[in-house]
Each structure stands twice: as structure tokens, then as C-alpha cells.
VOGU-3710 file (C-alpha; in Angstrom, 3 decimals, decimal comma):
1> mssltvrnii> 8,233/-8,670/-2,065  5,043/-9,383/-4,020  3,867/-7,455/-7,060  0,684/-6,986/-9,073  1,168/-5,929/-12,683  -1,356/-4,906/-15,325  -0,036/-4,791/-18,871  -1,619/-2,980/-21,829  -5,119/-3,018/-20,372  -7,823/-1,695/-22,720
11> knfpgtrald> -11,484/-1,402/-21,726  -14,148/0,113/-23,966  -17,719/1,096/-23,202  -20,234/2,259/-25,822  -18,950/5,561/-27,131  -15,878/5,806/-24,881  -12,548/4,163/-24,108  -12,356/3,979/-20,306  -8,836/2,469/-20,182  -6,339/3,050/-22,957
21> dvsitfesgk> -3,290/0,754/-22,922  -2,671/1,039/-19,158  0,394/-0,687/-17,688  1,235/-0,376/-13,953  3,001/-2,368/-11,231  1,990/-2,234/-7,557  4,258/-3,696/-4,855  3,789/-5,042/-1,340  5,346/-3,323/1,660  3,991/0,013/0,391
31> vnallgkngs> 0,761/1,973/0,306  0,184/2,426/-3,426  -2,185/5,361/-3,987  -4,303/5,298/-7,153  -5,462/8,779/-8,155  -7,476/10,533/-10,803  -10,372/12,942/-11,062  -13,879/11,602/-11,704  -13,982/9,868/-15,071  -10,234/9,243/-15,143
41> gkstlvkvin> -10,648/5,455/-15,327  -9,451/4,473/-11,869  -12,755/2,836/-10,839  -12,794/0,924/-14,121  -9,233/-0,262/-13,525  -10,131/-1,475/-10,028  -13,124/-3,378/-11,414  -10,986/-4,975/-14,121  -8,455/-6,138/-11,543  -11,086/-7,453/-9,097
51> gayqadsgvi> -13,036/-9,270/-11,799  -16,144/-7,070/-11,926  -15,298/-6,101/-15,528  -13,565/-8,068/-18,256  -10,825/-6,150/-20,081  -11,043/-6,093/-23,881  -7,323/-6,807/-24,023  -4,300/-6,901/-21,754  -2,888/-9,067/-18,972  -3,045/-9,099/-15,172
61> eldgvplefg> -0,123/-10,778/-13,377  0,398/-11,549/-9,704  4,043/-12,287/-8,931  4,593/-12,937/-12,641  1,728/-15,436/-12,967  -1,055/-14,415/-15,403  -4,537/-14,325/-13,865  -7,868/-14,913/-15,569  -11,217/-14,132/-13,956  -14,739/-15,143/-14,867
71> gpqdafdqgi> -16,079/-12,752/-12,251  -15,404/-11,162/-8,841  -15,476/-14,505/-7,013  -12,663/-15,838/-9,205  -10,547/-12,784/-8,380  -11,338/-13,132/-4,682  -10,426/-16,839/-4,740  -7,060/-15,884/-6,265  -6,296/-13,415/-3,495  -7,753/-10,059/-4,612
81> atvyqemsli> -10,030/-8,362/-2,051  -11,798/-4,991/-2,239  -13,033/-2,849/0,648  -15,560/-0,516/-0,948  -16,540/2,955/0,220  -20,136/1,722/0,699  -19,834/-0,708/3,574  -21,423/-4,163/3,370  -21,653/-5,119/7,044  -24,820/-6,563/8,615
91> pglsvaenil> -25,726/-4,277/11,547  -27,572/-6,940/13,539  -24,614/-9,328/13,610  -21,553/-9,185/15,833  -18,051/-8,130/14,827  -16,944/-11,774/14,684  -19,980/-12,833/12,662  -19,364/-10,100/10,095  -15,652/-10,850/9,808  -16,160/-14,585/9,280
101> igryetngpf> -19,585/-14,609/7,642  -20,053/-17,820/5,646  -16,882/-19,282/7,186  -17,827/-19,926/10,809  -16,085/-22,660/12,774  -18,352/-25,694/13,055  -18,785/-28,789/15,176  -20,642/-31,189/12,953  -23,715/-29,409/11,554  -23,614/-26,707/14,247
111> vdwkktyaka> -21,657/-23,466/14,529  -18,961/-23,661/17,205  -19,334/-20,110/18,515  -16,476/-20,388/20,987  -14,011/-21,258/18,216  -15,565/-18,687/15,865  -15,119/-15,869/18,369  -11,608/-17,083/19,190  -10,661/-17,123/15,489  -11,956/-13,582/14,995
121> qslldemgid> -10,157/-12,400/18,123  -6,906/-13,953/16,907  -7,199/-12,104/13,595  -7,880/-8,767/15,305  -4,946/-9,322/17,665  -2,682/-10,107/14,709  -3,725/-6,828/13,081  -3,260/-4,881/16,304  -6,981/-4,058/16,597  -8,569/-3,645/20,029
131> mpvrelvvnl> -12,272/-4,348/19,501  -14,790/-6,632/21,272  -15,663/-9,448/18,864  -19,104/-10,003/20,414  -20,203/-6,371/19,980  -23,018/-5,791/17,473  -21,935/-3,766/14,441  -24,949/-1,466/14,890  -23,263/-0,142/18,045  -19,933/0,691/16,343
141> svwqcqvvei> -18,681/4,044/15,125  -18,082/4,625/11,407  -14,332/4,186/11,716  -14,787/0,935/13,669  -17,053/-0,348/10,887  -14,338/0,534/8,378  -11,835/-1,465/10,448  -14,204/-4,445/10,552  -14,522/-4,265/6,755  -10,732/-4,404/6,437
151> akamscrprv> -10,497/-7,253/8,971  -13,186/-9,125/7,031  -11,137/-8,828/3,842  -7,894/-9,746/5,622  -9,493/-12,849/7,178  -9,241/-14,499/3,751  -5,482/-13,849/3,654  -5,585/-11,783/0,443  -2,495/-11,027/-1,576  -3,980/-7,762/-2,884
161> ifldeptsal> -6,370/-5,433/-1,062  -8,080/-2,372/-2,542  -9,115/0,330/-0,066  -11,700/2,525/-1,799  -11,987/5,963/-0,146  -11,567/4,433/3,340  -11,483/7,791/5,138  -14,282/9,580/3,243  -16,721/9,415/6,194  -14,155/9,684/9,010
171> aqhetqmlfr> -13,227/12,550/11,285  -9,561/13,535/11,597  -8,825/11,520/14,764  -10,580/8,469/13,285  -8,501/8,813/10,130  -5,322/8,698/12,207  -6,430/5,482/13,900  -7,181/3,915/10,515  -3,785/5,008/9,207  -2,125/3,124/12,048
181> lirelktkdv> -3,932/-0,028/10,930  -2,942/0,494/7,289  0,698/0,923/8,293  0,453/-2,396/10,149  -0,893/-4,030/6,970  2,270/-2,907/5,143  4,226/-5,470/7,177  1,986/-8,394/6,068  3,351/-8,790/2,518  -0,027/-7,721/1,141
191> iiiyithrlq> -0,232/-5,369/-1,846  -2,208/-2,310/-0,703  -3,868/-0,147/-3,369  -5,362/2,990/-1,813  -7,940/5,028/-3,745  -8,639/8,527/-2,437  -9,796/12,025/-3,407  -8,298/13,464/-0,222  -5,036/14,592/-1,743  -3,833/16,040/1,557
201> elweiadtst> -3,618/12,468/2,919  -1,049/11,351/0,379  2,023/12,749/2,120  0,958/11,069/5,346  -0,041/7,565/4,251  1,064/6,861/0,656  4,483/5,642/-0,497  3,735/5,977/-4,208  0,997/7,627/-6,270  -0,135/6,340/-9,642
211> vlldgrltgk> -2,280/8,748/-11,664  -4,777/8,195/-14,475  -6,240/10,886/-16,724  -8,891/10,207/-19,361  -8,180/6,483/-19,245  -4,417/6,805/-19,678  -1,563/6,410/-17,224  0,066/9,809/-16,799  2,702/8,788/-14,276  3,796/7,098/-11,067
221> idmadaqpkd> 5,647/9,113/-8,467  7,342/8,430/-5,102  5,649/10,559/-2,451  8,971/11,265/-0,732  9,958/13,290/-3,792  6,518/14,685/-4,718  5,198/18,215/-4,490  1,488/19,092/-4,806  2,120/20,704/-8,191  3,575/17,412/-9,463
231> ilklmfgdvt> 0,456/15,448/-8,503  -1,874/18,096/-9,892  -0,025/18,229/-13,209  -0,437/14,453/-13,583  -4,120/14,610/-12,607  -5,203/17,486/-14,815  -2,642/18,050/-17,551  -3,314/21,331/-19,338  -6,854/22,292/-18,328  -8,756/24,960/-20,235
241> iknrpadliv> -11,336/26,673/-18,028  -14,388/27,942/-19,900  -15,603/31,450/-19,244  -18,671/32,250/-17,185  -21,163/34,343/-19,229  -20,399/38,038/-18,939  -24,017/39,086/-18,514  -24,479/37,557/-15,037  -24,922/40,612/-12,818  -24,535/40,296/-9,055
251> sdetvlevkn> -26,708/42,711/-7,058  -25,540/44,546/-3,933  -28,559/43,102/-2,112  -27,732/40,394/0,450  -30,161/37,466/0,379  -28,413/35,098/2,795  -26,067/35,734/5,684  -24,499/33,033/7,837  -22,860/34,113/11,100  -20,450/31,960/13,130
261> ltrkpwfrnv> -22,284/28,734/12,313  -20,882/25,672/14,083  -21,768/21,991/14,030  -19,116/19,904/15,752  -17,083/18,076/14,620  -17,924/18,952/11,004  -17,409/22,727/10,843  -16,956/25,720/13,123  -17,368/29,511/13,097  -18,436/29,682/9,459
271> sftlkkgevl> -19,546/33,126/8,278  -20,356/34,368/4,772  -22,817/36,441/2,779  -24,558/35,638/-0,491  -25,713/38,381/-2,875  -28,769/38,349/-5,118  -27,950/36,620/-8,419  -24,537/35,456/-7,208  -23,132/31,996/-7,935  -20,940/31,183/-4,929
281> giagmlgsgr> -18,691/28,141/-4,887  -17,479/26,243/-1,838  -14,262/24,352/-2,552  -12,570/21,828/-0,324  -11,326/18,273/-0,181  -13,562/15,410/0,927  -14,153/15,690/4,661  -13,772/19,471/4,755  -17,382/19,919/5,921  -18,970/21,299/2,737
291> tellraifga> -22,011/19,009/2,599  -22,582/19,224/6,346  -22,587/23,032/6,125  -25,273/23,096/3,430  -27,418/20,621/5,360  -27,170/22,679/8,553  -28,173/25,917/6,815  -31,113/24,132/5,165  -32,158/22,736/8,545  -31,655/19,062/7,657
301> dqadegsivl> -29,118/18,906/10,512  -29,148/21,090/13,607  -26,274/23,521/14,158  -24,737/23,907/17,615  -24,159/27,661/17,412  -24,514/30,624/15,085  -27,316/32,297/13,168  -28,836/32,271/9,673  -30,418/35,348/8,113  -32,494/34,728/4,993
311> dgkvidkpnp> -33,880/37,715/3,104  -33,340/39,917/6,157  -35,076/37,569/8,605  -33,240/35,649/11,350  -34,326/32,014/11,099  -34,871/30,442/14,502  -34,496/26,639/14,534  -34,533/26,104/10,760  -35,899/22,907/9,269  -36,343/21,891/5,607
321> rimsqlglal> -40,050/22,737/5,534  -39,538/26,247/6,943  -36,533/26,959/4,746  -38,230/25,796/1,544  -41,283/27,924/2,356  -38,915/30,880/2,717  -37,393/30,206/-0,706  -34,275/28,130/0,009  -33,768/24,882/-1,921  -31,227/22,066/-1,544
331> tpedrksqgl> -30,303/19,553/-4,256  -28,449/16,888/-2,253  -25,217/15,082/-2,995  -26,974/11,701/-3,310  -29,807/12,465/-5,693  -31,132/8,904/-5,920  -31,740/8,304/-2,225  -32,144/11,879/-0,934  -33,331/13,971/-3,864  -35,787/11,690/-5,648
341> vqilsikenl> -38,413/9,054/-4,900  -37,515/6,370/-7,413  -40,828/4,486/-7,257  -42,810/7,614/-8,147  -43,306/9,097/-11,597  -41,323/11,946/-13,117  -44,350/14,220/-12,678  -44,741/13,369/-9,001  -41,048/13,989/-8,371  -41,127/17,329/-10,191
351> chasldllap> -44,053/18,451/-8,023  -42,914/16,940/-4,727  -41,554/20,197/-3,240  -44,525/22,296/-4,379  -47,384/20,257/-2,891  -48,398/23,224/-0,712  -49,070/25,170/-3,917  -50,775/22,270/-5,691  -52,994/21,130/-2,828  -54,060/24,198/-0,813
361> tgfvdtkleq> -57,238/22,383/0,317  -55,550/19,036/0,943  -56,279/17,582/-2,508  -53,859/17,821/-5,420  -55,087/19,844/-8,387  -54,051/17,326/-11,064  -54,342/19,804/-13,952  -52,094/22,280/-12,140  -49,726/19,439/-11,238  -49,409/18,525/-14,906
371> ryadrqvdal> -48,724/22,166/-15,838  -45,989/22,391/-13,189  -44,361/19,207/-14,475  -44,609/20,177/-18,149  -43,172/23,606/-17,392  -39,934/22,125/-16,021  -39,682/19,423/-18,694  -39,800/22,166/-21,336  -37,610/24,701/-19,506  -34,875/22,214/-18,537
381> hiktpgtdmp> -35,073/20,079/-21,699  -35,709/16,889/-19,736  -35,691/14,018/-22,228  -38,642/11,755/-21,417  -41,440/10,114/-23,423  -43,903/11,275/-20,764  -44,097/12,628/-17,230  -45,992/9,530/-16,056  -42,907/7,396/-16,691  -40,971/6,184/-13,619
391> mtslsggnqq> -37,824/8,004/-12,484  -35,781/4,917/-13,293  -36,480/5,478/-17,004  -34,279/8,604/-17,038  -30,526/8,947/-17,487  -28,400/10,354/-14,658  -28,272/13,791/-16,244  -32,040/13,958/-16,701  -32,598/12,728/-13,148  -30,406/15,586/-11,947
401> kvvvgkwlni> -32,541/18,018/-13,949  -35,636/16,635/-12,203  -34,046/17,311/-8,806  -33,368/20,910/-9,845  -36,758/21,311/-11,525  -38,531/20,099/-8,405  -37,145/23,101/-6,533  -37,583/25,599/-9,356  -41,306/24,929/-9,083  -41,369/26,677/-5,689
411> gpkvifldep> -39,801/29,840/-7,120  -36,685/29,783/-4,900  -34,553/32,766/-3,934  -31,497/30,615/-3,116  -30,509/27,178/-4,424  -27,874/24,979/-2,749  -26,392/22,519/-5,266  -24,281/19,769/-3,707  -22,253/17,914/-6,382  -24,746/18,839/-9,152
421> srgidvnakq> -22,652/17,265/-11,927  -21,728/13,985/-10,204  -22,249/10,923/-12,372  -23,488/12,718/-15,494  -21,896/13,165/-18,900  -20,150/16,270/-20,214  -23,149/17,508/-22,188  -25,485/17,123/-19,205  -22,996/18,982/-17,008  -23,023/21,969/-19,330
431> qifqiiwdqs> -26,824/21,918/-19,302  -26,832/21,991/-15,489  -24,389/24,922/-15,524  -26,630/26,719/-18,010  -29,586/26,268/-15,635  -27,550/27,833/-12,816  -26,615/30,792/-15,034  -30,198/31,220/-16,280  -31,414/31,394/-12,684  -28,703/33,948/-11,897
441> rkgvssvvvs> -30,097/36,167/-14,670  -33,475/35,960/-12,903  -31,913/37,075/-9,610  -31,786/33,613/-8,036  -28,614/33,011/-6,010  -26,777/29,675/-5,961  -24,237/28,005/-3,695  -22,369/25,230/-5,521  -20,289/22,464/-3,956  -18,280/20,290/-6,344
451> seleellevc> -15,365/17,889/-6,023  -14,545/18,783/-9,640  -12,838/22,034/-8,699  -12,298/23,119/-12,280  -16,101/23,325/-12,559  -16,197/25,920/-9,790  -13,721/28,070/-11,713  -16,016/27,873/-14,718  -19,360/28,450/-12,997  -18,902/30,758/-10,010
461> hriiimrqge> -18,436/34,464/-9,273  -16,583/33,766/-6,024  -15,130/30,643/-4,411  -14,753/30,125/-0,664  -12,045/27,683/0,404  -13,041/25,283/3,177  -10,438/23,191/4,972  -10,976/20,901/7,967  -14,278/22,536/8,850  -13,164/26,158/8,548
471> fvdvicpedt> -13,391/28,870/5,892  -9,779/29,807/5,198  -9,833/31,980/2,065  -11,939/33,559/-0,682  -10,669/33,597/-4,253  -11,677/35,105/-7,568  -11,991/32,455/-10,317  -10,656/34,807/-13,005  -7,361/35,136/-11,127  -6,873/31,466/-10,154
481> tieelyshci> -5,622/28,341/-11,952  -6,841/24,833/-11,197  -3,455/23,984/-9,661  -3,645/27,002/-7,366  -7,205/26,124/-6,320  -6,232/22,567/-5,404  -3,213/23,861/-3,523  -5,490/26,154/-1,505  -7,746/23,200/-0,671  -4,876/20,915/0,308
491> gsek> -3,284/23,580/2,492  -0,333/25,889/2,038  1,678/23,852/4,524  2,191/21,152/1,848
//
């Protein structure tokens, strides 16, 4: 049995200690889950072990031998491989070419394609994978791409492999197929470290769970003996939920009604109503269909069945342009690629959704454009030396404010906020929450999706629980603890 041990690892960043004297051992023959909420330090620990970061102090040992890395390549050369959530395959190359890229079999100065394909096929056979090695990656499903990523890492015969959120983009049946592959890897004397936010997976695939909280190790537990409350206690400790302002009044007027909305395989038969001024949360684990639901209502993706009623009007074949004209806004999960145009200025981004108002004759009224931009910079306290500066000059929190401000310029009735606090600091999060509450006071309704479930307890009037594409419950934040909310999301069967 092989083992990877980190001893007394400390890693500081300006103003924060990301890892505080962390000591853990991971063993082969097991799936070692590494858990922690956002900001817990788990990503930093992975990057220390795979050479992307240098620890300020501490030791990394593989089978008792201390390791030293000058960078990721050093770690890789010493047997540590990482399969990241964002895949790195080349779509125009074949499965074999991606698996063995840079290491093709040669005959003199030429690639020996017959031997290259045979080598890739041998590796896939060894891993129990049935996949044509000559198939182009562009033609593969998401789960097949994930398998190719793992095969690519395993082709270098690693001693340690990190699997970073490997099922985050997979459907349930694809997840099961990937689990079969991971169980096969357990027999290869490779140390598997499995990072996931899908807590419901743990009892199915993990042998142990190691948990970090605020940069510290809070515990390691055998999954055979673990209950959900044990994991949640390690992940959250004693959480104090702040109170939502008492002056947020929800009207009896319905502004949005969704009836039996279905988009297979992501969600089915979803129905709910949203009142004027209400802040409605949608809670669920990764893969529960939350993002896909918001996109379908906004018209970014087409639903298979069901109806959407906005401000009393049934919306036939919604699309983003129609929905935004009717007063519905969507701040997407990935703000950098979907919510902002990075090469444009702050001003242009703030006015992007309101061009119909700024250019009624086809030409932008530049004075009005400047007023629209300045209005949101002042109202949302966006820290910038000037609105002509590029988006890249802003911090993550201020970029998120620009995404929100862009939509506030259209005077929305309903705002969908998908992971509004992702990747921003605590102060910026509270500012985003304050914006949501300020809009509620003005009668603007919000639907908030967040993986940080404690935020939903703080921000929302009601929380709908979504599990495996279905709405399963509605809870009142005032009567619910963070442990109870996570238990609802995981499923009462655990």
C-alpha cells in the first residue's frame, strides 16, 4: 500500500492564511475524498501538492520519501497527476492522440501511428474502457471526455491522481459509468484523491473523507461509519446565520409563475410562483438542475414542456431578448465568459443590456450612456478610477457588481442571480446581498442560486429544494439550520 503524507503545511497569501498547519495522509486502494466549502483551503492544498504553489513551510512525503517541487512539471515527473474540472483535451485530435500527446511512438523522425494507436488501446483495455482510439474528441460525450482525461493522466503511470469535481457536468447514468472506472483505479496501487461538492456521492464512491475548514484540518472520517450530520459538522462547525432585514415586505402580487417546466435530462415538472419583492432561493447539490432551470426560464435554453407566465402574460418561445425586454434579468454563473465582455470598458459593459434605451435610432447617445454607467457606479459603489477602464482592471467583487448593474439599467421586475457570490471576498458578498435587499425594497423580485447554502438562509424569504432535477420541498429559512438544509439537498434517504 502506498501513501501520500503532508505534514504541517502552511501557506499564506496577502492578508490571509489559506492553510494552517495541515497534516493528512492519503492511502492507495481507497477513494480519498477531500471536502470543504468554498474558501476552505482544499484547492490551495491540491495546488501545493501538485507543485502549482510553494508552501511556506511543511513537508510532502510519498511513501516516506520527502518531495520537493520547483513547479507542476516537477510534481508530475515524480508521479503526481491532476485531472481538473476544466478539461484540457484538443477537440480536433483523436482519443489516442490526446491520451499520448507529446509521447507518440516513433519510427525515426516520424510518428508510428500503428504503434501509437496500439499503445493507447492497450491502456484503455487495462483500465476496462471500451472506446474507439481513432475517434475525434469533438465527437465524444462529456463523460467520455472525462474518461479520456483520466486515461491521459494514467498513461504516465502516476502514483497519485487528483480528480477535481469529475462528475460536475455529468448526468446520473454517466456518473455511474465513471464510478465504475474509478473503482477499477483502486486496484492499481494509485493514490486517488477525489474532490467534490456533491456530498450525496460520498456514500457511493468514497472510502474516507478528509475535511478542511478555514484552512485547518477538521477531521478525517471513514465513510462506512459516517452520517451526513458528521460530515456537515466537520465542514461548517458552528455557523452563525445573519438575519435578513426585517423591512423587506413581500407583496401578494405574483410576478412570475412557472408551470410544469421540463428540459430533459436536466429537470422535469418544475412549478413555482414568485411574488413581488420576494427573494426566493433555489438550493441543491451540483447537478441538481438549478442553473439549467434559470437558463430555460430566461430563454437561453429551450424547454421541452411547460409554460412561463411573466407579469400575467404567457411567454411563448422565450429567448433572452424577449425576456429582458419584459423585465427579466439573468446574472450567469460564469460572469467572466457569459456575463461580461472582458475586452470592453466598464462603461460599455454596464450599458450592454440597455442598448435599446441608449440607441433608439441606431446610434448610441454617448451622454446618456455615461449617465447610465455613472448611475450604477455610484449606486453599487463600484471601485474604479474611471468607467473607460477595461473590465480586467476590476476585482472579482466589482466585476460582479458590473454584471448586476448592467441589468439594473433596464429597470428589471425579476432578477435571476446564479452563484452571485462565487469567487469574491466576504465584504463584497455582503455588498451583493445588500443590493438584492435594496431591490426587494423597490419591489424587484430575485431568484438566487448558491452553492454556499448558508448564504440562502441569510438572504432569502423562501428556499425551494431541488434534487436530481425535481423540486422536492420548500422551507422557511427562519426555521432551518445549515445542517438541516444540506440534509434536505442530499436527500432524506441518507
